[in-house]
mmCIF entry with sequence, helices, sheets and N, C-alpha, C, O atoms, coordinates in Angstrom:
data_MODEL
# 
_entry.id   MODEL 
# 
_entity.id                         1 
_entity.type                       polymer 
_entity.pdbx_number_of_molecules   1 
# 
_entity_poly.entity_id                      1 
_entity_poly.type                           'polypeptide(L)' 
_entity_poly.nstd_linkage                   no 
_entity_poly.nstd_monomer                   no 
_entity_poly.pdbx_seq_one_letter_code       MLKHAELKTIFEGEQSIPVILPEDLIGLKIQALNDDPSRTSLDMVDIEA 
_entity_poly.pdbx_seq_one_letter_code_can   MLKHAELKTIFEGEQSIPVILPEDLIGLKIQALNDDPSRTSLDMVDIEA 
_entity_poly.pdbx_strand_id                 A 
# 
loop_
_entity_poly_seq.entity_id 
_entity_poly_seq.num 
_entity_poly_seq.mon_id 
_entity_poly_seq.hetero 
1 1  MET n 
1 2  LEU n 
1 3  LYS n 
1 4  HIS n 
1 5  ALA n 
1 6  GLU n 
1 7  LEU n 
1 8  LYS n 
1 9  THR n 
1 10 ILE n 
1 11 PHE n 
1 12 GLU n 
1 13 GLY n 
1 14 GLU n 
1 15 GLN n 
1 16 SER n 
1 17 ILE n 
1 18 PRO n 
1 19 VAL n 
1 20 ILE n 
1 21 LEU n 
1 22 PRO n 
1 23 GLU n 
1 24 ASP n 
1 25 LEU n 
1 26 ILE n 
1 27 GLY n 
1 28 LEU n 
1 29 LYS n 
1 30 ILE n 
1 31 GLN n 
1 32 ALA n 
1 33 LEU n 
1 34 ASN n 
1 35 ASP n 
1 36 ASP n 
1 37 PRO n 
1 38 SER n 
1 39 ARG n 
1 40 THR n 
1 41 SER n 
1 42 LEU n 
1 43 ASP n 
1 44 MET n 
1 45 VAL n 
1 46 ASP n 
1 47 ILE n 
1 48 GLU n 
1 49 ALA n 
# 
_struct_asym.id          A 
_struct_asym.entity_id   1 
# 
loop_
_struct_conf.conf_type_id 
_struct_conf.id 
_struct_conf.pdbx_PDB_helix_id 
_struct_conf.beg_label_comp_id 
_struct_conf.beg_label_asym_id 
_struct_conf.beg_label_seq_id 
_struct_conf.pdbx_beg_PDB_ins_code 
_struct_conf.end_label_comp_id 
_struct_conf.end_label_asym_id 
_struct_conf.end_label_seq_id 
_struct_conf.pdbx_end_PDB_ins_code 
_struct_conf.beg_auth_comp_id 
_struct_conf.beg_auth_asym_id 
_struct_conf.beg_auth_seq_id 
_struct_conf.end_auth_comp_id 
_struct_conf.end_auth_asym_id 
_struct_conf.end_auth_seq_id 
_struct_conf.pdbx_PDB_helix_class 
_struct_conf.details 
_struct_conf.pdbx_PDB_helix_length 
HELX_P HELX_P1 AA1 LEU A 2  ? HIS A 4  ? LEU A 2  HIS A 4  5 ? 3  
HELX_P HELX_P2 AA2 PRO A 22 ? ASP A 35 ? PRO A 22 ASP A 35 1 ? 14 
HELX_P HELX_P3 AA3 PRO A 37 ? ARG A 39 ? PRO A 37 ARG A 39 5 ? 3  
HELX_P HELX_P4 AA4 THR A 40 ? GLU A 48 ? THR A 40 GLU A 48 1 ? 9  
# 
_struct_conf_type.id          HELX_P 
_struct_conf_type.criteria    ? 
_struct_conf_type.reference   ? 
# 
_struct_sheet.id               AA1 
_struct_sheet.type             ? 
_struct_sheet.number_strands   2 
_struct_sheet.details          ? 
# 
_struct_sheet_order.sheet_id     AA1 
_struct_sheet_order.range_id_1   1 
_struct_sheet_order.range_id_2   2 
_struct_sheet_order.offset       ? 
_struct_sheet_order.sense        anti-parallel 
# 
loop_
_struct_sheet_range.sheet_id 
_struct_sheet_range.id 
_struct_sheet_range.beg_label_comp_id 
_struct_sheet_range.beg_label_asym_id 
_struct_sheet_range.beg_label_seq_id 
_struct_sheet_range.pdbx_beg_PDB_ins_code 
_struct_sheet_range.end_label_comp_id 
_struct_sheet_range.end_label_asym_id 
_struct_sheet_range.end_label_seq_id 
_struct_sheet_range.pdbx_end_PDB_ins_code 
_struct_sheet_range.beg_auth_comp_id 
_struct_sheet_range.beg_auth_asym_id 
_struct_sheet_range.beg_auth_seq_id 
_struct_sheet_range.end_auth_comp_id 
_struct_sheet_range.end_auth_asym_id 
_struct_sheet_range.end_auth_seq_id 
AA1 1 GLU A 6  ? ILE A 10 ? GLU A 6  ILE A 10 
AA1 2 GLN A 15 ? VAL A 19 ? GLN A 15 VAL A 19 
# 
loop_
_atom_site.group_PDB 
_atom_site.id 
_atom_site.type_symbol 
_atom_site.label_atom_id 
_atom_site.label_alt_id 
_atom_site.label_comp_id 
_atom_site.label_asym_id 
_atom_site.label_entity_id 
_atom_site.label_seq_id 
_atom_site.pdbx_PDB_ins_code 
_atom_site.Cartn_x 
_atom_site.Cartn_y 
_atom_site.Cartn_z 
_atom_site.occupancy 
_atom_site.B_iso_or_equiv 
_atom_site.pdbx_formal_charge 
_atom_site.auth_seq_id 
_atom_site.auth_comp_id 
_atom_site.auth_asym_id 
_atom_site.auth_atom_id 
_atom_site.pdbx_PDB_model_num 
ATOM 1   N N  . MET A 1 1  ? 9.316   -1.944 5.499   1.00 0.00 ? 1  MET A N  1 
ATOM 2   C CA . MET A 1 1  ? 7.903   -1.470 5.424   1.00 0.00 ? 1  MET A CA 1 
ATOM 3   C C  . MET A 1 1  ? 7.090   -1.848 6.627   1.00 0.00 ? 1  MET A C  1 
ATOM 4   O O  . MET A 1 1  ? 6.382   -1.043 7.231   1.00 0.00 ? 1  MET A O  1 
ATOM 5   N N  . LEU A 1 2  ? 7.220   -3.063 6.932   1.00 0.00 ? 2  LEU A N  1 
ATOM 6   C CA . LEU A 1 2  ? 6.319   -3.494 8.057   1.00 0.00 ? 2  LEU A CA 1 
ATOM 7   C C  . LEU A 1 2  ? 6.732   -2.882 9.355   1.00 0.00 ? 2  LEU A C  1 
ATOM 8   O O  . LEU A 1 2  ? 5.891   -2.648 10.224  1.00 0.00 ? 2  LEU A O  1 
ATOM 9   N N  . LYS A 1 3  ? 8.068   -2.602 9.523   1.00 0.00 ? 3  LYS A N  1 
ATOM 10  C CA . LYS A 1 3  ? 8.612   -1.894 10.634  1.00 0.00 ? 3  LYS A CA 1 
ATOM 11  C C  . LYS A 1 3  ? 7.849   -0.537 10.846  1.00 0.00 ? 3  LYS A C  1 
ATOM 12  O O  . LYS A 1 3  ? 7.668   -0.105 11.984  1.00 0.00 ? 3  LYS A O  1 
ATOM 13  N N  . HIS A 1 4  ? 7.409   0.120  9.737   1.00 0.00 ? 4  HIS A N  1 
ATOM 14  C CA . HIS A 1 4  ? 6.805   1.373  9.794   1.00 0.00 ? 4  HIS A CA 1 
ATOM 15  C C  . HIS A 1 4  ? 5.248   1.287  9.882   1.00 0.00 ? 4  HIS A C  1 
ATOM 16  O O  . HIS A 1 4  ? 4.583   2.304  10.075  1.00 0.00 ? 4  HIS A O  1 
ATOM 17  N N  . ALA A 1 5  ? 4.688   0.070  9.738   1.00 0.00 ? 5  ALA A N  1 
ATOM 18  C CA . ALA A 1 5  ? 3.246   -0.126 9.746   1.00 0.00 ? 5  ALA A CA 1 
ATOM 19  C C  . ALA A 1 5  ? 2.685   0.293  11.025  1.00 0.00 ? 5  ALA A C  1 
ATOM 20  O O  . ALA A 1 5  ? 3.317   0.177  12.075  1.00 0.00 ? 5  ALA A O  1 
ATOM 21  N N  . GLU A 1 6  ? 1.420   0.814  10.949  1.00 0.00 ? 6  GLU A N  1 
ATOM 22  C CA . GLU A 1 6  ? 0.778   1.205  12.150  1.00 0.00 ? 6  GLU A CA 1 
ATOM 23  C C  . GLU A 1 6  ? -0.280  0.140  12.453  1.00 0.00 ? 6  GLU A C  1 
ATOM 24  O O  . GLU A 1 6  ? -0.998  -0.289 11.551  1.00 0.00 ? 6  GLU A O  1 
ATOM 25  N N  . LEU A 1 7  ? -0.382  -0.293 13.726  1.00 0.00 ? 7  LEU A N  1 
ATOM 26  C CA . LEU A 1 7  ? -1.408  -1.126 14.081  1.00 0.00 ? 7  LEU A CA 1 
ATOM 27  C C  . LEU A 1 7  ? -2.740  -0.558 14.279  1.00 0.00 ? 7  LEU A C  1 
ATOM 28  O O  . LEU A 1 7  ? -2.930  0.376  15.058  1.00 0.00 ? 7  LEU A O  1 
ATOM 29  N N  . LYS A 1 8  ? -3.729  -1.142 13.543  1.00 0.00 ? 8  LYS A N  1 
ATOM 30  C CA . LYS A 1 8  ? -5.157  -0.712 13.665  1.00 0.00 ? 8  LYS A CA 1 
ATOM 31  C C  . LYS A 1 8  ? -6.012  -1.750 14.167  1.00 0.00 ? 8  LYS A C  1 
ATOM 32  O O  . LYS A 1 8  ? -5.868  -2.903 13.762  1.00 0.00 ? 8  LYS A O  1 
ATOM 33  N N  . THR A 1 9  ? -6.891  -1.449 15.013  1.00 0.00 ? 9  THR A N  1 
ATOM 34  C CA . THR A 1 9  ? -7.786  -2.395 15.487  1.00 0.00 ? 9  THR A CA 1 
ATOM 35  C C  . THR A 1 9  ? -9.059  -2.537 14.652  1.00 0.00 ? 9  THR A C  1 
ATOM 36  O O  . THR A 1 9  ? -9.586  -1.550 14.137  1.00 0.00 ? 9  THR A O  1 
ATOM 37  N N  . ILE A 1 10 ? -9.562  -3.806 14.519  1.00 0.00 ? 10 ILE A N  1 
ATOM 38  C CA . ILE A 1 10 ? -10.770 -4.127 13.764  1.00 0.00 ? 10 ILE A CA 1 
ATOM 39  C C  . ILE A 1 10 ? -11.628 -5.018 14.714  1.00 0.00 ? 10 ILE A C  1 
ATOM 40  O O  . ILE A 1 10 ? -11.240 -5.500 15.778  1.00 0.00 ? 10 ILE A O  1 
ATOM 41  N N  . PHE A 1 11 ? -12.767 -5.143 14.189  1.00 0.00 ? 11 PHE A N  1 
ATOM 42  C CA . PHE A 1 11 ? -13.827 -6.025 14.915  1.00 0.00 ? 11 PHE A CA 1 
ATOM 43  C C  . PHE A 1 11 ? -14.076 -5.476 16.266  1.00 0.00 ? 11 PHE A C  1 
ATOM 44  O O  . PHE A 1 11 ? -14.092 -6.223 17.244  1.00 0.00 ? 11 PHE A O  1 
ATOM 45  N N  . GLU A 1 12 ? -14.288 -4.106 16.368  1.00 0.00 ? 12 GLU A N  1 
ATOM 46  C CA . GLU A 1 12 ? -14.602 -3.508 17.596  1.00 0.00 ? 12 GLU A CA 1 
ATOM 47  C C  . GLU A 1 12 ? -13.618 -3.757 18.645  1.00 0.00 ? 12 GLU A C  1 
ATOM 48  O O  . GLU A 1 12 ? -13.936 -4.037 19.801  1.00 0.00 ? 12 GLU A O  1 
ATOM 49  N N  . GLY A 1 13 ? -12.260 -3.638 18.171  1.00 0.00 ? 13 GLY A N  1 
ATOM 50  C CA . GLY A 1 13 ? -11.138 -3.693 19.087  1.00 0.00 ? 13 GLY A CA 1 
ATOM 51  C C  . GLY A 1 13 ? -10.717 -5.117 19.417  1.00 0.00 ? 13 GLY A C  1 
ATOM 52  O O  . GLY A 1 13 ? -9.863  -5.285 20.287  1.00 0.00 ? 13 GLY A O  1 
ATOM 53  N N  . GLU A 1 14 ? -11.238 -6.118 18.806  1.00 0.00 ? 14 GLU A N  1 
ATOM 54  C CA . GLU A 1 14 ? -10.970 -7.476 19.194  1.00 0.00 ? 14 GLU A CA 1 
ATOM 55  C C  . GLU A 1 14 ? -9.629  -8.005 18.612  1.00 0.00 ? 14 GLU A C  1 
ATOM 56  O O  . GLU A 1 14 ? -8.975  -8.906 19.136  1.00 0.00 ? 14 GLU A O  1 
ATOM 57  N N  . GLN A 1 15 ? -9.284  -7.338 17.452  1.00 0.00 ? 15 GLN A N  1 
ATOM 58  C CA . GLN A 1 15 ? -8.105  -7.813 16.764  1.00 0.00 ? 15 GLN A CA 1 
ATOM 59  C C  . GLN A 1 15 ? -7.320  -6.595 16.203  1.00 0.00 ? 15 GLN A C  1 
ATOM 60  O O  . GLN A 1 15 ? -7.916  -5.585 15.829  1.00 0.00 ? 15 GLN A O  1 
ATOM 61  N N  . SER A 1 16 ? -6.015  -6.710 16.154  1.00 0.00 ? 16 SER A N  1 
ATOM 62  C CA . SER A 1 16 ? -5.149  -5.627 15.584  1.00 0.00 ? 16 SER A CA 1 
ATOM 63  C C  . SER A 1 16 ? -4.432  -6.234 14.270  1.00 0.00 ? 16 SER A C  1 
ATOM 64  O O  . SER A 1 16 ? -4.025  -7.395 14.220  1.00 0.00 ? 16 SER A O  1 
ATOM 65  N N  . ILE A 1 17 ? -4.337  -5.384 13.305  1.00 0.00 ? 17 ILE A N  1 
ATOM 66  C CA . ILE A 1 17 ? -3.641  -5.641 12.195  1.00 0.00 ? 17 ILE A CA 1 
ATOM 67  C C  . ILE A 1 17 ? -2.665  -4.607 11.787  1.00 0.00 ? 17 ILE A C  1 
ATOM 68  O O  . ILE A 1 17 ? -2.978  -3.437 12.008  1.00 0.00 ? 17 ILE A O  1 
ATOM 69  N N  . PRO A 1 18 ? -1.428  -4.885 11.174  1.00 0.00 ? 18 PRO A N  1 
ATOM 70  C CA . PRO A 1 18 ? -0.499  -3.963 10.785  1.00 0.00 ? 18 PRO A CA 1 
ATOM 71  C C  . PRO A 1 18 ? -1.018  -3.357 9.352   1.00 0.00 ? 18 PRO A C  1 
ATOM 72  O O  . PRO A 1 18 ? -1.369  -4.117 8.450   1.00 0.00 ? 18 PRO A O  1 
ATOM 73  N N  . VAL A 1 19 ? -1.039  -2.044 9.223   1.00 0.00 ? 19 VAL A N  1 
ATOM 74  C CA . VAL A 1 19 ? -1.452  -1.318 8.013   1.00 0.00 ? 19 VAL A CA 1 
ATOM 75  C C  . VAL A 1 19 ? -0.257  -0.494 7.553   1.00 0.00 ? 19 VAL A C  1 
ATOM 76  O O  . VAL A 1 19 ? 0.286   0.291  8.331   1.00 0.00 ? 19 VAL A O  1 
ATOM 77  N N  . ILE A 1 20 ? 0.140   -0.654 6.364   1.00 0.00 ? 20 ILE A N  1 
ATOM 78  C CA . ILE A 1 20 ? 1.352   -0.009 5.775   1.00 0.00 ? 20 ILE A CA 1 
ATOM 79  C C  . ILE A 1 20 ? 0.913   1.479  5.484   1.00 0.00 ? 20 ILE A C  1 
ATOM 80  O O  . ILE A 1 20 ? -0.250  1.831  5.290   1.00 0.00 ? 20 ILE A O  1 
ATOM 81  N N  . LEU A 1 21 ? 1.988   2.273  5.484   1.00 0.00 ? 21 LEU A N  1 
ATOM 82  C CA . LEU A 1 21 ? 1.837   3.700  5.171   1.00 0.00 ? 21 LEU A CA 1 
ATOM 83  C C  . LEU A 1 21 ? 1.544   4.001  3.645   1.00 0.00 ? 21 LEU A C  1 
ATOM 84  O O  . LEU A 1 21 ? 2.064   3.282  2.792   1.00 0.00 ? 21 LEU A O  1 
ATOM 85  N N  . PRO A 1 22 ? 0.730   5.037  3.294   1.00 0.00 ? 22 PRO A N  1 
ATOM 86  C CA . PRO A 1 22 ? 0.432   5.272  1.957   1.00 0.00 ? 22 PRO A CA 1 
ATOM 87  C C  . PRO A 1 22 ? 1.766   5.494  1.084   1.00 0.00 ? 22 PRO A C  1 
ATOM 88  O O  . PRO A 1 22 ? 1.800   5.121  -0.088  1.00 0.00 ? 22 PRO A O  1 
ATOM 89  N N  . GLU A 1 23 ? 2.727   6.041  1.630   1.00 0.00 ? 23 GLU A N  1 
ATOM 90  C CA . GLU A 1 23 ? 4.004   6.232  0.891   1.00 0.00 ? 23 GLU A CA 1 
ATOM 91  C C  . GLU A 1 23 ? 4.639   4.929  0.609   1.00 0.00 ? 23 GLU A C  1 
ATOM 92  O O  . GLU A 1 23 ? 5.201   4.772  -0.474  1.00 0.00 ? 23 GLU A O  1 
ATOM 93  N N  . ASP A 1 24 ? 4.603   3.990  1.477   1.00 0.00 ? 24 ASP A N  1 
ATOM 94  C CA . ASP A 1 24 ? 5.074   2.632  1.200   1.00 0.00 ? 24 ASP A CA 1 
ATOM 95  C C  . ASP A 1 24 ? 4.397   1.923  0.080   1.00 0.00 ? 24 ASP A C  1 
ATOM 96  O O  . ASP A 1 24 ? 5.002   1.246  -0.752  1.00 0.00 ? 24 ASP A O  1 
ATOM 97  N N  . LEU A 1 25 ? 3.036   2.123  0.104   1.00 0.00 ? 25 LEU A N  1 
ATOM 98  C CA . LEU A 1 25 ? 2.248   1.466  -0.926  1.00 0.00 ? 25 LEU A CA 1 
ATOM 99  C C  . LEU A 1 25 ? 2.618   2.029  -2.329  1.00 0.00 ? 25 LEU A C  1 
ATOM 100 O O  . LEU A 1 25 ? 2.763   1.303  -3.312  1.00 0.00 ? 25 LEU A O  1 
ATOM 101 N N  . ILE A 1 26 ? 2.761   3.414  -2.342  1.00 0.00 ? 26 ILE A N  1 
ATOM 102 C CA . ILE A 1 26 ? 3.101   4.052  -3.538  1.00 0.00 ? 26 ILE A CA 1 
ATOM 103 C C  . ILE A 1 26 ? 4.445   3.553  -4.078  1.00 0.00 ? 26 ILE A C  1 
ATOM 104 O O  . ILE A 1 26 ? 4.606   3.372  -5.284  1.00 0.00 ? 26 ILE A O  1 
ATOM 105 N N  . GLY A 1 27 ? 5.406   3.333  -3.176  1.00 0.00 ? 27 GLY A N  1 
ATOM 106 C CA . GLY A 1 27 ? 6.663   2.768  -3.631  1.00 0.00 ? 27 GLY A CA 1 
ATOM 107 C C  . GLY A 1 27 ? 6.563   1.373  -4.230  1.00 0.00 ? 27 GLY A C  1 
ATOM 108 O O  . GLY A 1 27 ? 7.249   1.020  -5.189  1.00 0.00 ? 27 GLY A O  1 
ATOM 109 N N  . LEU A 1 28 ? 5.679   0.601  -3.620  1.00 0.00 ? 28 LEU A N  1 
ATOM 110 C CA . LEU A 1 28 ? 5.426   -0.731 -4.237  1.00 0.00 ? 28 LEU A CA 1 
ATOM 111 C C  . LEU A 1 28 ? 4.827   -0.630 -5.706  1.00 0.00 ? 28 LEU A C  1 
ATOM 112 O O  . LEU A 1 28 ? 5.215   -1.330 -6.641  1.00 0.00 ? 28 LEU A O  1 
ATOM 113 N N  . LYS A 1 29 ? 3.891   0.278  -5.778  1.00 0.00 ? 29 LYS A N  1 
ATOM 114 C CA . LYS A 1 29 ? 3.198   0.439  -7.050  1.00 0.00 ? 29 LYS A CA 1 
ATOM 115 C C  . LYS A 1 29 ? 4.192   0.944  -8.116  1.00 0.00 ? 29 LYS A C  1 
ATOM 116 O O  . LYS A 1 29 ? 4.088   0.523  -9.268  1.00 0.00 ? 29 LYS A O  1 
ATOM 117 N N  . ILE A 1 30 ? 5.171   1.848  -7.771  1.00 0.00 ? 30 ILE A N  1 
ATOM 118 C CA . ILE A 1 30 ? 6.194   2.332  -8.670  1.00 0.00 ? 30 ILE A CA 1 
ATOM 119 C C  . ILE A 1 30 ? 7.015   1.216  -9.137  1.00 0.00 ? 30 ILE A C  1 
ATOM 120 O O  . ILE A 1 30 ? 7.315   1.103  -10.326 1.00 0.00 ? 30 ILE A O  1 
ATOM 121 N N  . GLN A 1 31 ? 7.426   0.304  -8.148  1.00 0.00 ? 31 GLN A N  1 
ATOM 122 C CA . GLN A 1 31 ? 8.346   -0.755 -8.393  1.00 0.00 ? 31 GLN A CA 1 
ATOM 123 C C  . GLN A 1 31 ? 7.547   -1.792 -9.349  1.00 0.00 ? 31 GLN A C  1 
ATOM 124 O O  . GLN A 1 31 ? 8.160   -2.395 -10.230 1.00 0.00 ? 31 GLN A O  1 
ATOM 125 N N  . ALA A 1 32 ? 6.356   -1.951 -9.173  1.00 0.00 ? 32 ALA A N  1 
ATOM 126 C CA . ALA A 1 32 ? 5.561   -2.824 -9.991  1.00 0.00 ? 32 ALA A CA 1 
ATOM 127 C C  . ALA A 1 32 ? 5.436   -2.261 -11.470 1.00 0.00 ? 32 ALA A C  1 
ATOM 128 O O  . ALA A 1 32 ? 5.510   -2.997 -12.454 1.00 0.00 ? 32 ALA A O  1 
ATOM 129 N N  . LEU A 1 33 ? 5.240   -0.895 -11.538 1.00 0.00 ? 33 LEU A N  1 
ATOM 130 C CA . LEU A 1 33 ? 5.229   -0.260 -12.895 1.00 0.00 ? 33 LEU A CA 1 
ATOM 131 C C  . LEU A 1 33 ? 6.666   -0.438 -13.580 1.00 0.00 ? 33 LEU A C  1 
ATOM 132 O O  . LEU A 1 33 ? 6.752   -0.591 -14.799 1.00 0.00 ? 33 LEU A O  1 
ATOM 133 N N  . ASN A 1 34 ? 7.660   -0.415 -12.845 1.00 0.00 ? 34 ASN A N  1 
ATOM 134 C CA . ASN A 1 34 ? 9.004   -0.536 -13.450 1.00 0.00 ? 34 ASN A CA 1 
ATOM 135 C C  . ASN A 1 34 ? 9.205   -2.010 -13.913 1.00 0.00 ? 34 ASN A C  1 
ATOM 136 O O  . ASN A 1 34 ? 9.898   -2.230 -14.907 1.00 0.00 ? 34 ASN A O  1 
ATOM 137 N N  . ASP A 1 35 ? 8.619   -3.026 -13.221 1.00 0.00 ? 35 ASP A N  1 
ATOM 138 C CA . ASP A 1 35 ? 8.712   -4.389 -13.626 1.00 0.00 ? 35 ASP A CA 1 
ATOM 139 C C  . ASP A 1 35 ? 7.737   -4.773 -14.754 1.00 0.00 ? 35 ASP A C  1 
ATOM 140 O O  . ASP A 1 35 ? 7.998   -5.697 -15.525 1.00 0.00 ? 35 ASP A O  1 
ATOM 141 N N  . ASP A 1 36 ? 6.610   -4.045 -14.833 1.00 0.00 ? 36 ASP A N  1 
ATOM 142 C CA . ASP A 1 36 ? 5.590   -4.427 -15.838 1.00 0.00 ? 36 ASP A CA 1 
ATOM 143 C C  . ASP A 1 36 ? 4.950   -3.143 -16.294 1.00 0.00 ? 36 ASP A C  1 
ATOM 144 O O  . ASP A 1 36 ? 4.004   -2.705 -15.639 1.00 0.00 ? 36 ASP A O  1 
ATOM 145 N N  . PRO A 1 37 ? 5.373   -2.513 -17.339 1.00 0.00 ? 37 PRO A N  1 
ATOM 146 C CA . PRO A 1 37 ? 4.827   -1.216 -17.706 1.00 0.00 ? 37 PRO A CA 1 
ATOM 147 C C  . PRO A 1 37 ? 3.314   -1.291 -18.160 1.00 0.00 ? 37 PRO A C  1 
ATOM 148 O O  . PRO A 1 37 ? 2.632   -0.270 -18.243 1.00 0.00 ? 37 PRO A O  1 
ATOM 149 N N  . SER A 1 38 ? 2.845   -2.492 -18.438 1.00 0.00 ? 38 SER A N  1 
ATOM 150 C CA . SER A 1 38 ? 1.550   -2.609 -18.925 1.00 0.00 ? 38 SER A CA 1 
ATOM 151 C C  . SER A 1 38 ? 0.533   -2.324 -17.720 1.00 0.00 ? 38 SER A C  1 
ATOM 152 O O  . SER A 1 38 ? -0.679  -2.248 -17.925 1.00 0.00 ? 38 SER A O  1 
ATOM 153 N N  . ARG A 1 39 ? 1.079   -2.179 -16.507 1.00 0.00 ? 39 ARG A N  1 
ATOM 154 C CA . ARG A 1 39 ? 0.254   -1.922 -15.309 1.00 0.00 ? 39 ARG A CA 1 
ATOM 155 C C  . ARG A 1 39 ? -0.043  -0.407 -15.233 1.00 0.00 ? 39 ARG A C  1 
ATOM 156 O O  . ARG A 1 39 ? -0.824  0.002  -14.374 1.00 0.00 ? 39 ARG A O  1 
ATOM 157 N N  . THR A 1 40 ? 0.549   0.435  -16.095 1.00 0.00 ? 40 THR A N  1 
ATOM 158 C CA . THR A 1 40 ? 0.494   1.803  -15.861 1.00 0.00 ? 40 THR A CA 1 
ATOM 159 C C  . THR A 1 40 ? -0.801  2.436  -15.676 1.00 0.00 ? 40 THR A C  1 
ATOM 160 O O  . THR A 1 40 ? -0.901  3.327  -14.832 1.00 0.00 ? 40 THR A O  1 
ATOM 161 N N  . SER A 1 41 ? -1.786  2.086  -16.355 1.00 0.00 ? 41 SER A N  1 
ATOM 162 C CA . SER A 1 41 ? -3.181  2.597  -16.273 1.00 0.00 ? 41 SER A CA 1 
ATOM 163 C C  . SER A 1 41 ? -3.816  2.272  -14.946 1.00 0.00 ? 41 SER A C  1 
ATOM 164 O O  . SER A 1 41 ? -4.557  3.083  -14.391 1.00 0.00 ? 41 SER A O  1 
ATOM 165 N N  . LEU A 1 42 ? -3.530  1.073  -14.425 1.00 0.00 ? 42 LEU A N  1 
ATOM 166 C CA . LEU A 1 42 ? -4.132  0.705  -13.082 1.00 0.00 ? 42 LEU A CA 1 
ATOM 167 C C  . LEU A 1 42 ? -3.422  1.293  -11.969 1.00 0.00 ? 42 LEU A C  1 
ATOM 168 O O  . LEU A 1 42 ? -4.078  1.821  -11.071 1.00 0.00 ? 42 LEU A O  1 
ATOM 169 N N  . ASP A 1 43 ? -2.099  1.264  -11.917 1.00 0.00 ? 43 ASP A N  1 
ATOM 170 C CA . ASP A 1 43 ? -1.350  1.768  -10.859 1.00 0.00 ? 43 ASP A CA 1 
ATOM 171 C C  . ASP A 1 43 ? -1.250  3.315  -10.663 1.00 0.00 ? 43 ASP A C  1 
ATOM 172 O O  . ASP A 1 43 ? -1.252  3.870  -9.564  1.00 0.00 ? 43 ASP A O  1 
ATOM 173 N N  . MET A 1 44 ? -1.163  3.933  -11.869 1.00 0.00 ? 44 MET A N  1 
ATOM 174 C CA . MET A 1 44 ? -1.115  5.496  -11.884 1.00 0.00 ? 44 MET A CA 1 
ATOM 175 C C  . MET A 1 44 ? -2.332  6.068  -11.318 1.00 0.00 ? 44 MET A C  1 
ATOM 176 O O  . MET A 1 44 ? -2.270  7.101  -10.651 1.00 0.00 ? 44 MET A O  1 
ATOM 177 N N  . VAL A 1 45 ? -3.523  5.416  -11.556 1.00 0.00 ? 45 VAL A N  1 
ATOM 178 C CA . VAL A 1 45 ? -4.819  5.883  -11.053 1.00 0.00 ? 45 VAL A CA 1 
ATOM 179 C C  . VAL A 1 45 ? -4.733  5.847  -9.475  1.00 0.00 ? 45 VAL A C  1 
ATOM 180 O O  . VAL A 1 45 ? -5.079  6.816  -8.800  1.00 0.00 ? 45 VAL A O  1 
ATOM 181 N N  . ASP A 1 46 ? -4.277  4.733  -8.955  1.00 0.00 ? 46 ASP A N  1 
ATOM 182 C CA . ASP A 1 46 ? -4.170  4.567  -7.569  1.00 0.00 ? 46 ASP A CA 1 
ATOM 183 C C  . ASP A 1 46 ? -3.135  5.541  -7.014  1.00 0.00 ? 46 ASP A C  1 
ATOM 184 O O  . ASP A 1 46 ? -3.408  6.122  -5.963  1.00 0.00 ? 46 ASP A O  1 
ATOM 185 N N  . ILE A 1 47 ? -1.999  5.765  -7.611  1.00 0.00 ? 47 ILE A N  1 
ATOM 186 C CA . ILE A 1 47 ? -1.051  6.693  -7.080  1.00 0.00 ? 47 ILE A CA 1 
ATOM 187 C C  . ILE A 1 47 ? -1.544  8.028  -6.998  1.00 0.00 ? 47 ILE A C  1 
ATOM 188 O O  . ILE A 1 47 ? -1.369  8.701  -5.982  1.00 0.00 ? 47 ILE A O  1 
ATOM 189 N N  . GLU A 1 48 ? -2.264  8.538  -8.192  1.00 0.00 ? 48 GLU A N  1 
ATOM 190 C CA . GLU A 1 48 ? -2.756  9.943  -8.178  1.00 0.00 ? 48 GLU A CA 1 
ATOM 191 C C  . GLU A 1 48 ? -3.889  10.050 -7.163  1.00 0.00 ? 48 GLU A C  1 
ATOM 192 O O  . GLU A 1 48 ? -4.081  11.146 -6.635  1.00 0.00 ? 48 GLU A O  1 
ATOM 193 N N  . ALA A 1 49 ? -4.625  9.051  -6.856  1.00 0.00 ? 49 ALA A N  1 
ATOM 194 C CA . ALA A 1 49 ? -5.682  9.161  -5.905  1.00 0.00 ? 49 ALA A CA 1 
ATOM 195 C C  . ALA A 1 49 ? -5.129  9.301  -4.508  1.00 0.00 ? 49 ALA A C  1 
ATOM 196 O O  . ALA A 1 49 ? -5.894  9.408  -3.550  1.00 0.00 ? 49 ALA A O  1 
# 
């Protein structure tokens, strides 16, 4: 996942940070739902958005 991350600059270009792709974040949320179904209401809202 971090191999696919894009470097984004912050603080007016003074620092770069890796930012994961939305599809990677969705994958993490699906995995979290699988591990703990009680998270459904929280994570499904994020995935749909």
